[in-house]
FIKOLZA-1660 file (N, C-alpha, C; in steps of 0.1 Angstrom, whole numbers, plus 5000, padded with zeros to 4 digits):
% residues 155
   i   px   py   pz ch aa at
   1 7988 2616 5394  A  M  N
   1 7985 2610 5382  A  M CA
   1 7996 2612 5373  A  M  C
   2 8000 2602 5366  A  T  N
   2 8012 2603 5356  A  T CA
   2 8006 2605 5342  A  T  C
   3 8013 2614 5336  A  E  N
   3 8009 2617 5322  A  E CA
   3 8016 2607 5312  A  E  C
   4 8008 2602 5303  A  V  N
   4 8014 2593 5293  A  V CA
   4 8016 2602 5281  A  V  C
   5 8028 2602 5276  A  P  N
   5 8031 2610 5264  A  P CA
   5 8024 2604 5252  A  P  C
   6 8019 2613 5243  A  F  N
   6 8013 2608 5231  A  F CA
   6 8024 2604 5221  A  F  C
   7 8022 2593 5214  A  P  N
   7 8033 2589 5204  A  P CA
   7 8034 2599 5193  A  P  C
   8 8046 2601 5188  A  K  N
   8 8048 2610 5177  A  K CA
   8 8043 2604 5164  A  K  C
   9 8037 2611 5155  A  P  N
   9 8033 2605 5142  A  P CA
   9 8045 2602 5134  A  P  C
  10 8043 2592 5126  A  E  N
  10 8054 2588 5117  A  E CA
  10 8056 2598 5106  A  E  C
  11 8068 2601 5102  A  P  N
  11 8070 2611 5091  A  P CA
  11 8064 2606 5078  A  P  C
  12 8057 2615 5071  A  R  N
  12 8051 2611 5059  A  R CA
  12 8059 2612 5046  A  R  C
  13 8070 2620 5047  A  G  N
  13 8078 2622 5036  A  G CA
  13 8074 2636 5029  A  G  C
  14 8081 2639 5018  A  P  N
  14 8078 2652 5012  A  P CA
  14 8064 2653 5007  A  P  C
  15 8058 2665 5008  A  K  N
  15 8045 2667 5003  A  K CA
  15 8045 2666 4987  A  K  C
  16 8035 2659 4982  A  P  N
  16 8035 2658 4967  A  P CA
  16 8032 2671 4961  A  P  C
  17 8039 2674 4950  A  R  N
  17 8037 2687 4943  A  R CA
  17 8026 2686 4933  A  R  C
  18 8017 2696 4933  A  R  N
  18 8006 2696 4923  A  R CA
  18 8011 2704 4911  A  R  C
  19 8008 2700 4900  A  P  N
  19 8013 2708 4888  A  P CA
  19 8006 2721 4888  A  P  C
  20 8013 2731 4883  A  I  N
  20 8007 2745 4882  A  I CA
  20 7999 2745 4869  A  I  C
  21 7987 2749 4870  A  R  N
  21 7978 2750 4859  A  R CA
  21 7982 2763 4851  A  R  C
  22 7985 2761 4839  A  R  N
  22 7988 2772 4830  A  R CA
  22 7978 2774 4820  A  R  C
  23 7975 2787 4817  A  R  N
  23 7965 2790 4807  A  R CA
  23 7971 2788 4793  A  R  C
  24 7964 2781 4785  A  R  N
  24 7969 2780 4771  A  R CA
  24 7964 2792 4763  A  R  C
  25 7972 2795 4753  A  R  N
  25 7968 2806 4745  A  R CA
  25 7954 2805 4739  A  R  C
  26 7950 2793 4736  A  S  N
  26 7937 2791 4729  A  S CA
  26 7926 2793 4740  A  S  C
  27 7929 2793 4753  A  A  N
  27 7919 2795 4763  A  A CA
  27 7913 2809 4763  A  A  C
  28 7921 2819 4758  A  Q  N
  28 7916 2833 4758  A  Q CA
  28 7907 2835 4746  A  Q  C
  29 7898 2844 4747  A  P  N
  29 7889 2847 4736  A  P CA
  29 7896 2851 4723  A  P  C
  30 7892 2846 4712  A  R  N
  30 7898 2849 4699  A  R CA
  30 7897 2863 4695  A  R  C
  31 7886 2870 4700  A  A  N
  31 7884 2884 4696  A  A CA
  31 7895 2893 4702  A  A  C
  32 7901 2889 4713  A  L  N
  32 7912 2897 4719  A  L CA
  32 7924 2897 4710  A  L  C
  33 7927 2885 4705  A  F  N
  33 7938 2884 4696  A  F CA
  33 7936 2891 4683  A  F  C
  34 7924 2890 4678  A  D  N
  34 7921 2897 4665  A  D CA
  34 7922 2912 4667  A  D  C
  35 7917 2917 4679  A  H  N
  35 7918 2932 4681  A  H CA
  35 7933 2936 4682  A  H  C
  36 7941 2928 4689  A  A  N
  36 7955 2932 4690  A  A CA
  36 7962 2932 4676  A  A  C
  37 7958 2922 4668  A  A  N
  37 7964 2922 4654  A  A CA
  37 7960 2934 4646  A  A  C
  38 7947 2938 4648  A  R  N
  38 7942 2950 4640  A  R CA
  38 7949 2963 4645  A  R  C
  39 7952 2964 4658  A  V  N
  39 7959 2975 4663  A  V CA
  39 7973 2976 4658  A  V  C
  40 7979 2964 4657  A  K  N
  40 7993 2964 4652  A  K CA
  40 7994 2968 4637  A  K  C
  41 7984 2963 4629  A  V  N
  41 7983 2967 4615  A  V CA
  41 7982 2983 4614  A  V  C
  42 7972 2988 4622  A  A  N
  42 7970 3003 4621  A  A CA
  42 7983 3010 4626  A  A  C
  43 7989 3005 4636  A  D  N
  43 8002 3012 4641  A  D CA
  43 8013 3011 4631  A  D  C
  44 8014 3000 4624  A  D  N
  44 8024 2998 4614  A  D CA
  44 8022 3008 4602  A  D  C
  45 8009 3009 4598  A  L  N
  45 8006 3018 4587  A  L CA
  45 8008 3032 4590  A  L  C
  46 8004 3036 4602  A  W  N
  46 8007 3050 4607  A  W CA
  46 8022 3053 4607  A  W  C
  47 8029 3043 4612  A  S  N
  47 8044 3045 4613  A  S CA
  47 8050 3046 4599  A  S  C
  48 8045 3038 4589  A  L  N
  48 8050 3039 4576  A  L CA
  48 8048 3053 4569  A  L  C
  49 8036 3058 4571  A  I  N
  49 8032 3070 4565  A  I CA
  49 8039 3082 4572  A  I  C
  50 8041 3082 4585  A  V  N
  50 8048 3093 4592  A  V CA
  50 8062 3093 4588  A  V  C
  51 8069 3081 4588  A  R  N
  51 8083 3080 4584  A  R CA
  51 8085 3085 4570  A  R  C
  52 8076 3082 4561  A  A  N
  52 8078 3086 4547  A  A CA
  52 8075 3100 4544  A  A  C
  53 8069 3107 4554  A  S  N
  53 8065 3121 4552  A  S CA
  53 8078 3130 4551  A  S  C
  54 8089 3126 4556  A  S  N
  54 8101 3135 4556  A  S CA
  54 8113 3125 4557  A  S  C
  55 8123 3127 4548  A  P  N
  55 8135 3118 4548  A  P CA
  55 8144 3122 4559  A  P  C
  56 8143 3135 4564  A  M  N
  56 8152 3139 4575  A  M CA
  56 8144 3142 4588  A  M  C
  57 8151 3142 4599  A  C  N
  57 8145 3145 4612  A  C CA
  57 8139 3159 4612  A  C  C
  58 8127 3160 4616  A  V  N
  58 8120 3174 4616  A  V CA
  58 8125 3182 4627  A  V  C
  59 8132 3177 4637  A  R  N
  59 8137 3185 4648  A  R CA
  59 8151 3190 4645  A  R  C
  60 8160 3181 4642  A  C  N
  60 8174 3186 4640  A  C CA
  60 8178 3188 4625  A  C  C
  61 8170 3182 4616  A  R  N
  61 8172 3184 4602  A  R CA
  61 8186 3180 4597  A  R  C
  62 8192 3171 4605  A  M  N
  62 8206 3166 4601  A  M CA
  62 8206 3152 4598  A  M  C
  63 8200 3144 4607  A  R  N
  63 8201 3129 4605  A  R CA
  63 8188 3124 4599  A  R  C
  64 8190 3112 4592  A  P  N
  64 8178 3106 4586  A  P CA
  64 8168 3101 4596  A  P  C
  65 8156 3101 4591  A  T  N
  65 8144 3096 4600  A  T CA
  65 8145 3081 4602  A  T  C
  66 8143 3078 4615  A  H  N
  66 8142 3064 4619  A  H CA
  66 8129 3061 4626  A  H  C
  67 8125 3070 4635  A  D  N
  67 8114 3067 4644  A  D CA
  67 8102 3077 4641  A  D  C
  68 8090 3072 4641  A  P  N
  68 8078 3081 4641  A  P CA
  68 8075 3084 4655  A  P  C
  69 8073 3097 4658  A  H  N
  69 8070 3101 4672  A  H CA
  69 8056 3105 4673  A  H  C
  70 8049 3100 4684  A  H  N
  70 8035 3105 4687  A  H CA
  70 8037 3118 4695  A  H  C
  71 8032 3129 4690  A  L  N
  71 8032 3141 4697  A  L CA
  71 8023 3140 4710  A  L  C
  72 8012 3134 4709  A  I  N
  72 8004 3130 4720  A  I CA
  72 8004 3115 4721  A  I  C
  73 8007 3110 4733  A  G  N
  73 8010 3096 4735  A  G CA
  73 8000 3086 4729  A  G  C
  74 8005 3074 4726  A  R  N
  74 7996 3064 4720  A  R CA
  74 7985 3059 4729  A  R  C
  75 7986 3061 4742  A  K  N
  75 7975 3057 4751  A  K CA
  75 7962 3065 4748  A  K  C
  76 7963 3076 4742  A  K  N
  76 7951 3084 4739  A  K CA
  76 7946 3080 4726  A  K  C
  77 7936 3071 4726  A  W  N
  77 7930 3065 4714  A  W CA
  77 7924 3074 4704  A  W  C
  78 7918 3085 4708  A  P  N
  78 7912 3094 4698  A  P CA
  78 7922 3100 4689  A  P  C
  79 7935 3102 4693  A  T  N
  79 7945 3108 4685  A  T CA
  79 7956 3098 4681  A  T  C
  80 7954 3086 4684  A  R  N
  80 7965 3076 4682  A  R CA
  80 7969 3075 4667  A  R  C
  81 7960 3075 4658  A  W  N
  81 7963 3072 4644  A  W CA
  81 7961 3085 4635  A  W  C
  82 7960 3096 4641  A  L  N
  82 7959 3109 4633  A  L CA
  82 7973 3112 4628  A  L  C
  83 7974 3116 4615  A  L  N
  83 7987 3119 4610  A  L CA
  83 7992 3132 4615  A  L  C
  84 7984 3141 4619  A  D  N
  84 7988 3153 4625  A  D CA
  84 7996 3151 4639  A  D  C
  85 7993 3139 4645  A  N  N
  85 7999 3136 4657  A  N CA
  85 8012 3129 4656  A  N  C
  86 8018 3128 4644  A  G  N
  86 8030 3122 4642  A  G CA
  86 8041 3131 4636  A  G  C
  87 8054 3128 4640  A  A  N
  87 8065 3135 4635  A  A CA
  87 8076 3126 4633  A  A  C
  88 8082 3126 4621  A  P  N
  88 8094 3117 4618  A  P CA
  88 8107 3123 4624  A  P  C
  89 8113 3116 4634  A  V  N
  89 8125 3121 4640  A  V CA
  89 8135 3110 4641  A  V  C
  90 8148 3115 4643  A  C  N
  90 8159 3105 4644  A  C CA
  90 8158 3099 4659  A  C  C
  91 8166 3089 4661  A  R  N
  91 8166 3083 4674  A  R CA
  91 8170 3092 4686  A  R  C
  92 8180 3100 4683  A  G  N
  92 8185 3109 4694  A  G CA
  92 8174 3119 4697  A  G  C
  93 8168 3125 4687  A  C  N
  93 8157 3135 4690  A  C CA
  93 8145 3129 4696  A  C  C
  94 8143 3116 4692  A  H  N
  94 8131 3109 4698  A  H CA
  94 8133 3107 4713  A  H  C
  95 8145 3104 4717  A  M  N
  95 8147 3103 4732  A  M CA
  95 8145 3116 4739  A  M  C
  96 8150 3127 4732  A  V  N
  96 8148 3140 4738  A  V CA
  96 8134 3145 4740  A  V  C
  97 8126 3143 4729  A  V  N
  97 8112 3148 4729  A  V CA
  97 8103 3139 4738  A  V  C
  98 8107 3126 4739  A  Q  N
  98 8099 3118 4748  A  Q CA
  98 8101 3121 4763  A  Q  C
  99 8113 3125 4766  A  Q  N
  99 8116 3128 4780  A  Q CA
  99 8113 3142 4784  A  Q  C
 100 8113 3152 4775  A  D  N
 100 8111 3166 4779  A  D CA
 100 8098 3170 4772  A  D  C
 101 8088 3173 4781  A  S  N
 101 8074 3176 4776  A  S CA
 101 8075 3190 4769  A  S  C
 102 8083 3199 4774  A  E  N
 102 8084 3213 4768  A  E CA
 102 8090 3212 4754  A  E  C
 103 8099 3203 4752  A  E  N
 103 8106 3202 4739  A  E CA
 103 8096 3195 4730  A  E  C
 104 8088 3186 4735  A  N  N
 104 8077 3180 4727  A  N CA
 104 8067 3190 4722  A  N  C
 105 8063 3198 4732  A  R  N
 105 8053 3209 4729  A  R CA
 105 8058 3219 4718  A  R  C
 106 8071 3223 4720  A  A  N
 106 8077 3232 4711  A  A CA
 106 8078 3226 4697  A  A  C
 107 8081 3213 4696  A  L  N
 107 8082 3207 4683  A  L CA
 107 8068 3206 4677  A  L  C
 108 8058 3203 4684  A  A  N
 108 8044 3202 4679  A  A CA
 108 8039 3216 4674  A  A  C
 109 8042 3226 4682  A  I  N
 109 8037 3240 4678  A  I CA
 109 8045 3244 4665  A  I  C
 110 8057 3240 4664  A  R  N
 110 8065 3244 4652  A  R CA
 110 8059 3236 4640  A  R  C
 111 8056 3224 4642  A  L  N
 111 8051 3216 4630  A  L CA
 111 8036 3219 4627  A  L  C
 112 8028 3220 4637  A  L  N
 112 8013 3221 4634  A  L CA
 112 8008 3235 4635  A  L  C
 113 8014 3243 4644  A  G  N
 113 8008 3256 4647  A  G CA
 113 8001 3255 4660  A  G  C
 114 8000 3266 4667  A  A  N
 114 7993 3266 4680  A  A CA
 114 7979 3262 4680  A  A  C
 115 7972 3266 4669  A  E  N
 115 7957 3263 4669  A  E CA
 115 7955 3248 4667  A  E  C
 116 7962 3242 4658  A  R  N
 116 7960 3228 4656  A  R CA
 116 7965 3220 4668  A  R  C
 117 7975 3224 4674  A  W  N
 117 7980 3217 4686  A  W CA
 117 7969 3218 4697  A  W  C
 118 7962 3229 4699  A  E  N
 118 7952 3230 4709  A  E CA
 118 7940 3221 4705  A  E  C
 119 7937 3220 4692  A  Q  N
 119 7926 3211 4687  A  Q CA
 119 7930 3196 4691  A  Q  C
 120 7942 3193 4689  A  L  N
 120 7947 3179 4693  A  L CA
 120 7946 3177 4708  A  L  C
 121 7949 3187 4715  A  Q  N
 121 7948 3186 4730  A  Q CA
 121 7933 3184 4734  A  Q  C
 122 7924 3190 4728  A  I  N
 122 7910 3189 4731  A  I CA
 122 7905 3175 4726  A  I  C
 123 7910 3171 4714  A  T  N
 123 7905 3158 4709  A  T CA
 123 7910 3146 4718  A  T  C
 124 7922 3147 4723  A  K  N
 124 7927 3136 4731  A  K CA
 124 7919 3133 4743  A  K  C
 125 7911 3143 4748  A  N  N
 125 7903 3141 4760  A  N CA
 125 7889 3137 4757  A  N  C
 126 7885 3136 4744  A  C  N
 126 7872 3131 4741  A  C CA
 126 7871 3116 4744  A  C  C
 127 7859 3113 4749  A  R  N
 127 7857 3099 4752  A  R CA
 127 7851 3091 4741  A  R  C
 128 7858 3091 4730  A  M  N
 128 7853 3084 4718  A  M CA
 128 7861 3071 4716  A  M  C
 129 7854 3061 4710  A  K  N
 129 7860 3049 4707  A  K CA
 129 7865 3049 4692  A  K  C
 130 7877 3044 4690  A  V  N
 130 7882 3043 4676  A  V CA
 130 7884 3029 4672  A  V  C
 131 7879 3025 4661  A  D  N
 131 7880 3011 4656  A  D CA
 131 7893 3010 4649  A  D  C
 132 7902 3002 4653  A  P  N
 132 7915 3000 4646  A  P CA
 132 7914 2995 4632  A  P  C
 133 7903 2987 4629  A  M  N
 133 7901 2982 4616  A  M CA
 133 7898 2994 4606  A  M  C
 134 7889 3003 4611  A  L  N
 134 7885 3014 4602  A  L CA
 134 7897 3024 4601  A  L  C
 135 7905 3025 4611  A  A  N
 135 7917 3034 4611  A  A CA
 135 7927 3028 4601  A  A  C
 136 7928 3014 4601  A  A  N
 136 7937 3008 4591  A  A CA
 136 7933 3009 4577  A  A  C
 137 7920 3009 4575  A  V  N
 137 7914 3011 4561  A  V CA
 137 7918 3025 4556  A  V  C
 138 7915 3035 4564  A  G  N
 138 7918 3049 4560  A  G CA
 138 7933 3051 4558  A  G  C
 139 7942 3045 4567  A  L  N
 139 7956 3047 4566  A  L CA
 139 7961 3039 4554  A  L  C
 140 7956 3028 4551  A  R  N
 140 7960 3020 4539  A  R CA
 140 7957 3028 4526  A  R  C
 141 7945 3035 4526  A  Y  N
 141 7941 3043 4515  A  Y CA
 141 7951 3055 4513  A  Y  C
 142 7954 3061 4524  A  L  N
 142 7963 3073 4523  A  L CA
 142 7977 3068 4519  A  L  C
 143 7982 3057 4524  A  A  N
 143 7995 3051 4520  A  A CA
 143 7995 3049 4504  A  A  C
 144 7984 3043 4499  A  K  N
 144 7984 3040 4485  A  K CA
 144 7983 3053 4477  A  K  C
 145 7976 3063 4482  A  V  N
 145 7975 3076 4475  A  V CA
 145 7989 3082 4474  A  V  C
 146 7997 3081 4485  A  R  N
 146 8010 3087 4486  A  R CA
 146 8021 3078 4479  A  R  C
 147 8017 3067 4473  A  G  N
 147 8026 3058 4466  A  G CA
 147 8035 3049 4475  A  G  C
 148 8030 3046 4487  A  L  N
 148 8038 3038 4496  A  L CA
 148 8034 3023 4494  A  L  C
 149 8044 3014 4495  A  E  N
 149 8041 3000 4494  A  E CA
 149 8036 2995 4507  A  E  C
 150 8024 2989 4507  A  V  N
 150 8018 2984 4519  A  V CA
 150 8014 2969 4518  A  V  C
 151 8020 2962 4509  A  G  N
 151 8016 2948 4506  A  G CA
 151 8019 2939 4517  A  G  C
 152 8029 2941 4525  A  A  N
 152 8033 2932 4536  A  A CA
 152 8024 2935 4548  A  A  C
 153 8017 2946 4549  A  L  N
 153 8008 2949 4561  A  L CA
 153 7994 2945 4558  A  L  C
 154 7991 2932 4561  A  N  N
 154 7978 2927 4559  A  N CA
 154 7970 2927 4572  A  N  C
 155 7957 2929 4571  A  G  N
 155 7950 2930 4583  A  G CA
 155 7936 2925 4581  A  G  C
% end
């Protein structure tokens, strides 16, 4: 018996490309954008107050303050906007204390004392929720009491 070869199908050409569906910004819930804006306002107010607390770097005491440094990282929400958790440092010192945890701890103990540093360490592990809007209200009040201009920071 002889085999009859099947005919090859005709080429169809290139496969048509489907457009990639992209999420529009308006497709996300509005509450997420409002929350991010409130967090930014609270962060900006905290930064303003910490930078204004000392004109010179608290670590080297030689260069002017540029950066506010969180002694306990910003990811820990219970201590994120506490003023005890901030230190005004210059850019060089900021790099050093961010990279070296022992240097960060030594700076914190020098600024706060060992007892307050331990209290902050305990507070950072509390599972409490912090409302950025309430934090911003408190920080705005403290900024006005200290005579700082906060007009541009609306929330």
